[in-house]
N, CA, C and O atoms as CSV, one atom per row, in Angstrom:
chain,resi,resn,atom,element,x,y,z
A,1,MET,N,N,-29.747,-19.306,23.905
A,1,MET,CA,C,-29.980,-19.652,22.945
A,1,MET,C,C,-29.682,-20.466,22.415
A,1,MET,O,O,-28.591,-20.441,22.984
A,2,SER,N,N,-29.557,-21.591,21.538
A,2,SER,CA,C,-29.465,-22.662,21.407
A,2,SER,C,C,-29.038,-22.771,20.272
A,2,SER,O,O,-29.505,-21.957,19.475
A,3,THR,N,N,-27.859,-23.924,19.647
A,3,THR,CA,C,-26.879,-23.956,19.643
A,3,THR,C,C,-26.238,-24.005,17.838
A,3,THR,O,O,-25.200,-24.289,17.240
A,4,ASP,N,N,-28.091,-23.367,17.443
A,4,ASP,CA,C,-28.278,-23.417,16.421
A,4,ASP,C,C,-28.225,-22.431,15.880
A,4,ASP,O,O,-27.765,-22.346,14.741
A,5,SER,N,N,-28.778,-21.204,16.695
A,5,SER,CA,C,-28.885,-20.369,16.493
A,5,SER,C,C,-27.213,-19.158,17.203
A,5,SER,O,O,-26.978,-17.974,16.961
A,6,LYS,N,N,-26.322,-20.295,18.181
A,6,LYS,CA,C,-24.978,-20.068,17.981
A,6,LYS,C,C,-23.792,-20.054,16.343
A,6,LYS,O,O,-22.741,-19.462,16.097
A,7,THR,N,N,-24.765,-21.142,15.448
A,7,THR,CA,C,-24.125,-21.356,15.069
A,7,THR,C,C,-24.246,-20.697,13.757
A,7,THR,O,O,-23.316,-20.842,12.964
A,8,MET,N,N,-25.272,-19.990,13.424
A,8,MET,CA,C,-25.528,-19.097,12.863
A,8,MET,C,C,-24.901,-18.064,12.616
A,8,MET,O,O,-24.337,-17.589,11.631
A,9,MET,N,N,-25.215,-17.549,14.476
A,9,MET,CA,C,-24.470,-16.057,14.287
A,9,MET,C,C,-23.197,-16.150,14.019
A,9,MET,O,O,-22.527,-15.286,13.452
A,10,HIS,N,N,-22.834,-17.161,14.402
A,10,HIS,CA,C,-20.828,-17.269,14.205
A,10,HIS,C,C,-20.250,-17.710,12.551
A,10,HIS,O,O,-19.265,-17.702,11.813
A,11,LEU,N,N,-21.159,-17.942,12.613
A,11,LEU,CA,C,-21.717,-18.363,10.673
A,11,LEU,C,C,-21.427,-17.144,10.094
A,11,LEU,O,O,-20.506,-16.929,9.305
A,12,SER,N,N,-22.283,-16.311,10.531
A,12,SER,CA,C,-22.707,-15.038,9.115
A,12,SER,C,C,-21.620,-13.636,9.658
A,12,SER,O,O,-21.420,-12.533,9.148
A,13,GLY,N,N,-21.013,-14.369,11.054
A,13,GLY,CA,C,-19.830,-13.215,11.189
A,13,GLY,C,C,-18.458,-13.575,10.613
A,13,GLY,O,O,-17.609,-12.707,10.414
A,14,ALA,N,N,-18.293,-14.635,10.396
A,14,ALA,CA,C,-17.468,-15.017,9.689
A,14,ALA,C,C,-17.176,-14.954,8.189
A,14,ALA,O,O,-16.128,-14.722,7.585
A,15,ASP,N,N,-18.586,-15.270,7.710
A,15,ASP,CA,C,-18.907,-14.327,5.647
A,15,ASP,C,C,-18.373,-12.632,6.086
A,15,ASP,O,O,-17.532,-11.969,5.479
A,16,GLN,N,N,-19.189,-12.205,7.365
A,16,GLN,CA,C,-18.658,-10.477,7.060
A,16,GLN,C,C,-17.220,-10.512,6.885
A,16,GLN,O,O,-16.422,-10.159,6.017
A,17,ARG,N,N,-17.185,-10.974,7.836
A,17,ARG,CA,C,-15.273,-10.958,7.427
A,17,ARG,C,C,-14.749,-11.514,6.724
A,17,ARG,O,O,-13.626,-11.034,6.565
A,18,GLU,N,N,-15.066,-12.996,5.684
A,18,GLU,CA,C,-13.994,-13.338,5.032
A,18,GLU,C,C,-14.502,-12.366,3.467
A,18,GLU,O,O,-14.121,-12.821,2.388
A,19,SER,N,N,-15.394,-10.997,3.488
A,19,SER,CA,C,-15.850,-10.792,2.154
A,19,SER,C,C,-15.309,-9.524,1.570
A,19,SER,O,O,-15.490,-9.176,0.403
A,20,GLY,N,N,-14.666,-8.894,2.426
A,20,GLY,CA,C,-13.154,-7.972,1.958
A,20,GLY,C,C,-11.502,-9.011,2.256
A,20,GLY,O,O,-10.440,-8.471,1.943
A,21,LYS,N,N,-11.490,-10.081,2.704
A,21,LYS,CA,C,-10.287,-10.558,2.307
A,21,LYS,C,C,-9.775,-10.575,0.981
A,21,LYS,O,O,-8.722,-10.087,0.570
A,22,GLY,N,N,-10.916,-11.386,0.180
A,22,GLY,CA,C,-9.447,-11.655,-0.881
A,22,GLY,C,C,-8.721,-10.502,-1.253
A,22,GLY,O,O,-7.828,-9.904,-0.653
A,23,SER,N,N,-9.503,-10.194,-2.847
A,23,SER,CA,C,-8.778,-9.751,-2.909
A,23,SER,C,C,-7.588,-9.159,-2.646
A,23,SER,O,O,-6.491,-9.581,-3.014
A,24,GLU,N,N,-7.843,-7.989,-1.882
A,24,GLU,CA,C,-6.480,-7.045,-0.772
A,24,GLU,C,C,-5.219,-7.407,-0.915
A,24,GLU,O,O,-4.292,-6.791,-1.440
A,25,ASN,N,N,-5.256,-9.003,-0.146
A,25,ASN,CA,C,-3.855,-9.498,0.727
A,25,ASN,C,C,-3.518,-11.023,0.283
A,25,ASN,O,O,-3.325,-11.854,1.170
A,26,PRO,N,N,-3.427,-11.494,-1.451
A,26,PRO,CA,C,-3.672,-13.111,-1.769
A,26,PRO,C,C,-2.546,-14.182,-0.736
A,26,PRO,O,O,-2.701,-15.334,-0.328
A,27,ALA,N,N,-1.637,-13.393,-0.603
A,27,ALA,CA,C,-0.561,-14.156,0.663
A,27,ALA,C,C,-1.035,-14.305,1.917
A,27,ALA,O,O,-1.308,-13.319,2.601
A,28,PRO,N,N,-1.223,-15.865,2.468
A,28,PRO,CA,C,-1.801,-16.124,3.166
A,28,PRO,C,C,0.308,-15.026,4.737
A,28,PRO,O,O,1.420,-14.773,4.275
A,29,SER,N,N,-0.112,-14.794,6.207
A,29,SER,CA,C,0.646,-13.700,6.495
A,29,SER,C,C,1.665,-15.176,7.295
A,29,SER,O,O,2.584,-14.983,8.091
A,30,HIS,N,N,1.213,-16.523,6.843
A,30,HIS,CA,C,2.911,-17.234,6.628
A,30,HIS,C,C,4.465,-17.442,6.091
A,30,HIS,O,O,5.563,-17.913,6.386
A,31,GLU,N,N,3.493,-16.516,4.774
A,31,GLU,CA,C,4.246,-16.467,4.094
A,31,GLU,C,C,4.916,-15.553,3.268
A,31,GLU,O,O,5.475,-15.624,2.173
A,32,LYS,N,N,4.664,-14.501,4.260
A,32,LYS,CA,C,5.367,-13.603,3.990
A,32,LYS,C,C,6.755,-13.094,4.957
A,32,LYS,O,O,7.333,-12.025,4.765
A,33,GLY,N,N,6.966,-13.640,5.536
A,33,GLY,CA,C,8.547,-13.555,6.823
A,33,GLY,C,C,8.435,-12.262,7.238
A,33,GLY,O,O,7.550,-11.431,7.033
A,34,VAL,N,N,9.706,-12.195,8.001
A,34,VAL,CA,C,9.448,-10.635,9.201
A,34,VAL,C,C,11.220,-10.211,8.255
A,34,VAL,O,O,12.038,-10.772,7.527
A,35,GLU,N,N,11.036,-9.169,8.771
A,35,GLU,CA,C,12.573,-8.980,8.348
A,35,GLU,C,C,13.113,-8.381,9.814
A,35,GLU,O,O,12.784,-7.673,10.765
A,36,ASN,N,N,14.213,-9.221,9.262
A,36,ASN,CA,C,14.884,-9.220,11.126
A,36,ASN,C,C,14.593,-10.379,11.383
A,36,ASN,O,O,13.584,-9.840,11.837
A,37,SER,N,N,14.428,-11.615,11.585
A,37,SER,CA,C,12.750,-12.425,11.761
A,37,SER,C,C,14.195,-13.105,12.935
A,37,SER,O,O,13.987,-13.322,14.129
A,38,HIS,N,N,15.292,-13.292,12.398
A,38,HIS,CA,C,16.068,-14.197,12.939
A,38,HIS,C,C,18.033,-13.501,13.351
A,38,HIS,O,O,18.803,-12.841,12.653
A,39,LEU,N,N,18.138,-13.936,14.419
A,39,LEU,CA,C,19.925,-13.726,14.133
A,39,LEU,C,C,20.752,-13.440,13.280
A,39,LEU,O,O,20.700,-14.482,12.626
A,40,ASN,N,N,21.744,-12.607,12.598
A,40,ASN,CA,C,22.775,-13.002,11.636
A,40,ASN,C,C,23.785,-13.811,11.766
A,40,ASN,O,O,24.582,-14.360,11.004
A,41,LEU,N,N,23.554,-13.766,13.092
A,41,LEU,CA,C,24.955,-14.276,13.451
A,41,LEU,C,C,24.170,-15.704,14.742
A,41,LEU,O,O,24.426,-15.727,15.945
A,42,ASP,N,N,23.360,-16.583,14.106
A,42,ASP,CA,C,23.630,-16.980,14.454
A,42,ASP,C,C,24.465,-18.775,14.618
A,42,ASP,O,O,24.756,-19.436,13.620
A,43,LYS,N,N,24.679,-19.195,15.865
A,43,LYS,CA,C,25.336,-20.202,15.310
A,43,LYS,C,C,24.664,-21.745,14.355
A,43,LYS,O,O,25.271,-22.598,13.707
A,44,THR,N,N,23.297,-21.586,14.631
A,44,THR,CA,C,22.495,-22.934,14.842
A,44,THR,C,C,22.095,-22.437,12.601
A,44,THR,O,O,21.827,-23.201,11.674
A,45,ASP,N,N,22.234,-21.172,12.621
A,45,ASP,CA,C,21.384,-20.917,10.854
A,45,ASP,C,C,22.486,-21.830,10.130
A,45,ASP,O,O,23.663,-21.614,10.420
A,46,GLU,N,N,22.196,-22.780,9.259
A,46,GLU,CA,C,22.315,-22.907,8.001
A,46,GLU,C,C,23.862,-22.930,6.979
A,46,GLU,O,O,24.568,-23.763,6.410
A,47,LYS,N,N,23.806,-21.341,7.212
A,47,LYS,CA,C,24.572,-20.015,6.607
A,47,LYS,C,C,26.007,-20.869,6.189
A,47,LYS,O,O,26.218,-21.796,6.970
A,48,SER,N,N,27.141,-20.707,4.977
A,48,SER,CA,C,28.022,-21.471,4.595
A,48,SER,C,C,29.358,-20.168,5.744
A,48,SER,O,O,29.402,-18.963,5.990
A,49,ILE,N,N,30.251,-21.490,6.116
A,49,ILE,CA,C,31.131,-20.463,6.398
A,49,ILE,C,C,30.697,-18.555,6.227
A,49,ILE,O,O,30.080,-17.679,6.834
A,50,ALA,N,N,32.003,-18.865,4.231
A,50,ALA,CA,C,32.013,-17.861,3.816
A,50,ALA,C,C,30.803,-16.523,3.821
A,50,ALA,O,O,30.800,-15.347,3.457
A,51,ASN,N,N,29.958,-17.344,4.370
A,51,ASN,CA,C,27.882,-16.407,4.314
A,51,ASN,C,C,28.322,-15.356,5.470
A,51,ASN,O,O,28.233,-14.129,5.467
A,52,LYS,N,N,28.909,-16.385,6.621
A,52,LYS,CA,C,28.993,-15.970,8.011
A,52,LYS,C,C,30.282,-14.803,7.895
A,52,LYS,O,O,30.072,-13.590,7.915
A,53,LEU,N,N,30.844,-15.062,7.843
A,53,LEU,CA,C,32.304,-13.997,8.106
A,53,LEU,C,C,32.155,-13.082,6.939
A,53,LEU,O,O,33.203,-12.481,6.707
A,54,ASP,N,N,31.341,-12.841,6.273
A,54,ASP,CA,C,30.828,-11.571,5.297
A,54,ASP,C,C,29.968,-10.774,6.494
A,54,ASP,O,O,30.423,-9.995,7.331
A,55,GLN,N,N,28.475,-11.247,6.300
A,55,GLN,CA,C,27.697,-10.536,7.136
A,55,GLN,C,C,28.122,-11.026,8.157
A,55,GLN,O,O,27.457,-12.043,8.354
A,56,ALA,N,N,29.557,-10.771,9.681
A,56,ALA,CA,C,29.576,-10.924,9.690
A,56,ALA,C,C,30.748,-9.371,10.827
A,56,ALA,O,O,30.741,-8.768,11.900
A,57,SER,N,N,31.968,-9.566,8.811
A,57,SER,CA,C,32.630,-8.150,8.807
A,57,SER,C,C,31.058,-7.280,8.644
A,57,SER,O,O,30.923,-7.002,9.836
A,58,LYS,N,N,29.786,-6.670,7.953
A,58,LYS,CA,C,28.953,-5.718,7.454
A,58,LYS,C,C,28.875,-5.193,8.678
A,58,LYS,O,O,29.095,-4.003,8.905
A,59,GLN,N,N,28.434,-6.376,9.891
A,59,GLN,CA,C,28.311,-5.947,10.747
A,59,GLN,C,C,29.135,-5.151,11.486
A,59,GLN,O,O,28.912,-3.941,11.445
A,60,GLU,N,N,30.023,-5.549,12.143
A,60,GLU,CA,C,31.328,-4.980,12.000
A,60,GLU,C,C,31.420,-3.173,11.752
A,60,GLU,O,O,31.591,-2.215,12.505
A,61,LYS,N,N,31.125,-3.413,9.734
A,61,LYS,CA,C,31.841,-2.014,9.833
A,61,LYS,C,C,30.330,-1.347,9.251
A,61,LYS,O,O,30.005,-0.956,8.129
A,62,ARG,N,N,29.564,-1.412,10.587
A,62,ARG,CA,C,28.337,-0.942,10.596
A,62,ARG,C,C,27.970,-0.091,11.458
A,62,ARG,O,O,27.409,1.002,11.378
A,63,GLU,N,N,28.783,-1.424,13.248
A,63,GLU,CA,C,28.763,-0.828,14.986
A,63,GLU,C,C,30.109,0.567,13.896
A,63,GLU,O,O,29.762,1.665,13.461
A,64,GLU,N,N,31.144,0.106,13.810
A,64,GLU,CA,C,32.055,1.114,13.481
A,64,GLU,C,C,31.588,2.517,12.793
A,64,GLU,O,O,31.971,3.590,13.259
A,65,GLN,N,N,30.691,2.435,11.598
A,65,GLN,CA,C,30.735,3.680,11.563
A,65,GLN,C,C,29.439,4.655,12.383
A,65,GLN,O,O,29.420,5.878,12.519
A,66,ALA,N,N,28.597,3.825,12.766
A,66,ALA,CA,C,28.251,4.116,14.196
A,66,ALA,C,C,28.680,4.669,14.662
A,66,ALA,O,O,28.325,5.819,14.405
A,67,GLU,N,N,29.587,4.592,15.549
A,67,GLU,CA,C,30.639,4.275,16.669
A,67,GLU,C,C,31.195,5.891,15.808
A,67,GLU,O,O,30.542,6.923,15.963
A,68,LYS,N,N,32.168,5.856,15.140
A,68,LYS,CA,C,32.865,6.532,14.642
A,68,LYS,C,C,31.860,8.420,14.210
A,68,LYS,O,O,32.280,9.577,14.231
A,69,GLU,N,N,29.980,7.607,13.759
A,69,GLU,CA,C,29.522,9.351,13.779
A,69,GLU,C,C,28.980,9.829,15.466
A,69,GLU,O,O,28.812,10.977,15.877
A,70,ALA,N,N,28.766,8.376,16.312
A,70,ALA,CA,C,28.691,9.097,17.838
A,70,ALA,C,C,29.536,10.022,18.038
A,70,ALA,O,O,29.112,11.143,18.318
A,71,ASN,N,N,30.981,9.773,17.939
A,71,ASN,CA,C,32.067,10.387,18.917
A,71,ASN,C,C,32.552,11.748,17.360
A,71,ASN,O,O,33.565,12.307,16.942
A,72,SER,N,N,31.299,11.701,17.076
A,72,SER,CA,C,32.215,13.242,15.258
A,72,SER,C,C,30.790,14.541,16.433
A,72,SER,O,O,30.968,15.755,16.335
A,73,LYS,N,N,29.845,14.125,17.166
A,73,LYS,CA,C,29.340,15.059,16.958
A,73,LYS,C,C,30.135,15.981,18.883
A,73,LYS,O,O,30.641,15.424,19.857
A,74,PRO,N,N,29.819,17.670,18.572
A,74,PRO,CA,C,30.461,17.932,19.814
A,74,PRO,C,C,30.046,17.851,21.724
A,74,PRO,O,O,28.933,18.215,22.105
A,75,PRO,N,N,31.079,17.351,22.694
A,75,PRO,CA,C,30.171,16.845,23.514
A,75,PRO,C,C,29.712,17.874,24.002
A,75,PRO,O,O,30.198,17.754,25.126
A,76,THR,N,N,29.084,18.910,24.042
A,76,THR,CA,C,27.867,20.195,24.608
A,76,THR,C,C,27.136,19.412,23.885
A,76,THR,O,O,26.251,18.989,24.628
A,77,ARG,N,N,26.926,18.659,22.058
A,77,ARG,CA,C,25.814,19.021,21.385
A,77,ARG,C,C,24.474,17.686,22.666
A,77,ARG,O,O,23.712,18.141,23.519
A,78,ILE,N,N,24.646,16.057,22.320
A,78,ILE,CA,C,24.033,16.061,23.549
A,78,ILE,C,C,22.810,16.309,24.532
A,78,ILE,O,O,21.673,15.849,24.639
A,79,ALA,N,N,23.814,17.540,25.404
A,79,ALA,CA,C,22.806,18.509,25.843
A,79,ALA,C,C,21.778,19.107,25.598
A,79,ALA,O,O,20.646,19.114,26.083
A,80,GLU,N,N,22.687,20.032,24.133
A,80,GLU,CA,C,21.346,20.489,23.073
A,80,GLU,C,C,20.141,19.592,23.321
A,80,GLU,O,O,19.067,19.750,23.902
A,81,ASP,N,N,20.726,18.583,22.658
A,81,ASP,CA,C,19.884,18.047,21.491
A,81,ASP,C,C,18.067,18.176,22.899
A,81,ASP,O,O,16.999,18.788,22.923
A,82,HIS,N,N,18.608,17.435,23.534
A,82,HIS,CA,C,18.150,17.411,25.049
A,82,HIS,C,C,16.740,18.306,25.443
A,82,HIS,O,O,15.610,17.919,25.740
A,83,GLY,N,N,17.449,19.972,25.281
A,83,GLY,CA,C,16.891,20.970,25.247
A,83,GLY,C,C,17.450,21.277,27.105
A,83,GLY,O,O,16.823,21.809,28.021
A,84,ASN,N,N,18.988,20.618,27.078
A,84,ASN,CA,C,20.141,21.308,28.875
A,84,ASN,C,C,19.881,21.942,28.363
A,84,ASN,O,O,19.098,22.241,27.461
A,85,LYS,N,N,21.482,22.666,29.673
A,85,LYS,CA,C,22.153,23.771,29.147
A,85,LYS,C,C,23.585,22.015,29.602
A,85,LYS,O,O,23.512,20.894,30.105
A,86,PRO,N,N,24.480,22.787,29.072
A,86,PRO,CA,C,25.915,21.888,28.586
A,86,PRO,C,C,26.607,21.585,29.558
A,86,PRO,O,O,27.550,22.334,29.305
A,87,SER,N,N,26.966,20.963,30.693
A,87,SER,CA,C,27.609,21.225,31.848
A,87,SER,C,C,29.174,21.324,31.006
A,87,SER,O,O,29.408,20.935,29.862
A,88,ARG,N,N,29.993,21.885,31.847
A,88,ARG,CA,C,31.091,22.468,32.471
A,88,ARG,C,C,31.785,22.107,31.504
A,88,ARG,O,O,32.139,22.791,30.543
A,89,GLY,N,N,32.035,20.872,31.755
A,89,GLY,CA,C,32.421,19.410,31.305
A,89,GLY,C,C,32.738,19.287,29.844
A,89,GLY,O,O,33.552,19.232,28.923
A,90,ALA,N,N,31.595,19.283,30.264
A,90,ALA,CA,C,31.017,19.204,28.242
A,90,ALA,C,C,31.620,20.034,28.022
A,90,ALA,O,O,32.690,19.670,27.535
A,91,ARG,N,N,31.497,21.438,28.150
A,91,ARG,CA,C,32.019,22.961,27.437
A,91,ARG,C,C,33.124,22.566,27.286
A,91,ARG,O,O,33.378,22.287,26.114
A,92,VAL,N,N,34.601,22.289,28.592
A,92,VAL,CA,C,36.253,21.838,28.505
A,92,VAL,C,C,35.885,20.613,27.245
A,92,VAL,O,O,35.888,20.697,26.017
A,93,ASP,N,N,35.776,20.211,27.578
A,93,ASP,CA,C,35.967,18.991,26.285
A,93,ASP,C,C,35.048,19.223,25.160
A,93,ASP,O,O,34.170,18.446,24.782
A,94,GLU,N,N,35.367,20.472,24.621
A,94,GLU,CA,C,35.259,20.731,23.450
A,94,GLU,C,C,35.516,21.715,23.035
A,94,GLU,O,O,35.720,21.719,21.821
A,95,GLN,N,N,35.628,22.877,23.681
A,95,GLN,CA,C,37.344,23.450,24.180
A,95,GLN,C,C,39.173,22.993,23.661
A,95,GLN,O,O,40.068,23.738,23.262
A,96,ILE,N,N,39.169,21.689,23.860
A,96,ILE,CA,C,40.181,20.717,24.152
A,96,ILE,C,C,40.576,19.928,22.621
A,96,ILE,O,O,41.638,19.720,22.034
A,97,GLN,N,N,39.384,19.675,22.381
A,97,GLN,CA,C,38.845,18.600,21.327
A,97,GLN,C,C,39.278,20.036,19.491
A,97,GLN,O,O,39.966,19.794,18.500
A,98,LEU,N,N,38.736,20.930,19.738
A,98,LEU,CA,C,39.056,22.520,18.639
A,98,LEU,C,C,40.654,22.376,18.897
A,98,LEU,O,O,41.447,22.078,18.004
A,99,GLU,N,N,40.983,22.610,20.145
A,99,GLU,CA,C,42.055,22.975,20.313
A,99,GLU,C,C,42.900,21.937,19.580
A,99,GLU,O,O,42.622,21.838,18.385
A,100,GLU,N,N,43.439,21.495,19.831
A,100,GLU,CA,C,43.817,20.184,19.027
A,100,GLU,C,C,43.168,19.134,17.922
A,100,GLU,O,O,43.589,17.981,17.826
A,101,GLU,N,N,41.892,19.754,16.941
A,101,GLU,CA,C,42.090,19.914,15.876
A,101,GLU,C,C,43.087,20.472,15.016
A,101,GLU,O,O,43.559,19.936,14.013
A,102,ALA,N,N,43.490,22.076,15.699
A,102,ALA,CA,C,43.345,23.282,15.502
A,102,ALA,C,C,45.529,23.015,15.348
A,102,ALA,O,O,46.508,23.218,14.629
A,103,GLU,N,N,45.126,22.519,16.479
A,103,GLU,CA,C,47.003,21.887,16.257
A,103,GLU,C,C,47.125,20.577,15.082
A,103,GLU,O,O,47.946,20.367,14.190
A,104,LEU,N,N,46.184,19.997,15.434
A,104,LEU,CA,C,46.329,18.857,14.386
A,104,LEU,C,C,46.478,19.421,13.116
A,104,LEU,O,O,47.355,18.800,12.516
A,105,ARG,N,N,45.956,20.421,12.372
A,105,ARG,CA,C,45.110,20.991,11.370
A,105,ARG,C,C,46.295,22.333,11.562
A,105,ARG,O,O,45.986,23.292,10.854
A,106,LYS,N,N,47.916,22.602,12.613
A,106,LYS,CA,C,49.184,23.103,12.306
A,106,LYS,C,C,49.901,22.954,11.477
A,106,LYS,O,O,50.318,23.718,10.606
A,107,LYS,N,N,50.125,21.756,11.744
A,107,LYS,CA,C,50.731,20.144,11.269
A,107,LYS,C,C,50.944,20.568,10.399
A,107,LYS,O,O,51.832,21.269,9.912
A,108,GLY,N,N,49.630,19.915,9.991
A,108,GLY,CA,C,48.954,19.098,8.445
A,108,GLY,C,C,48.098,18.304,8.242
A,108,GLY,O,O,47.672,18.089,7.108
A,109,ILE,N,N,47.668,17.703,9.297
A,109,ILE,CA,C,47.800,16.477,9.778
A,109,ILE,C,C,45.583,16.716,9.858
A,109,ILE,O,O,44.832,17.093,10.757
A,110,GLU,N,N,45.350,16.259,8.443
A,110,GLU,CA,C,43.688,15.985,8.552
A,110,GLU,C,C,42.786,14.795,10.383
A,110,GLU,O,O,43.010,13.652,10.781
A,111,PRO,N,N,42.031,15.688,10.799
A,111,PRO,CA,C,41.951,14.919,12.177
A,111,PRO,C,C,40.402,14.202,11.767
A,111,PRO,O,O,39.840,13.448,12.563
């Protein structure tokens, strides 16, 4: 195959790819940005100290909330979620937890 025919094949393929591209995506992909593309608490970032502290406190609150939600599930729920029978230890832990919550409610303290 000659270089002229290779060039023509290359150009004809490019024309086909470019024909439907114009109106669908007006912004080039490098201008869009990617969500979560950098670390929020990066030391080399040019954020102000106040913004860094604000971001750190927000992330800490999110982590505490996630931990609180994870601890609020009964111990047997994890095994059941995976389709397994809960272990004896998990059943005992759940029973102890329920007894402690009942004791706290009896004393007027909300667990």
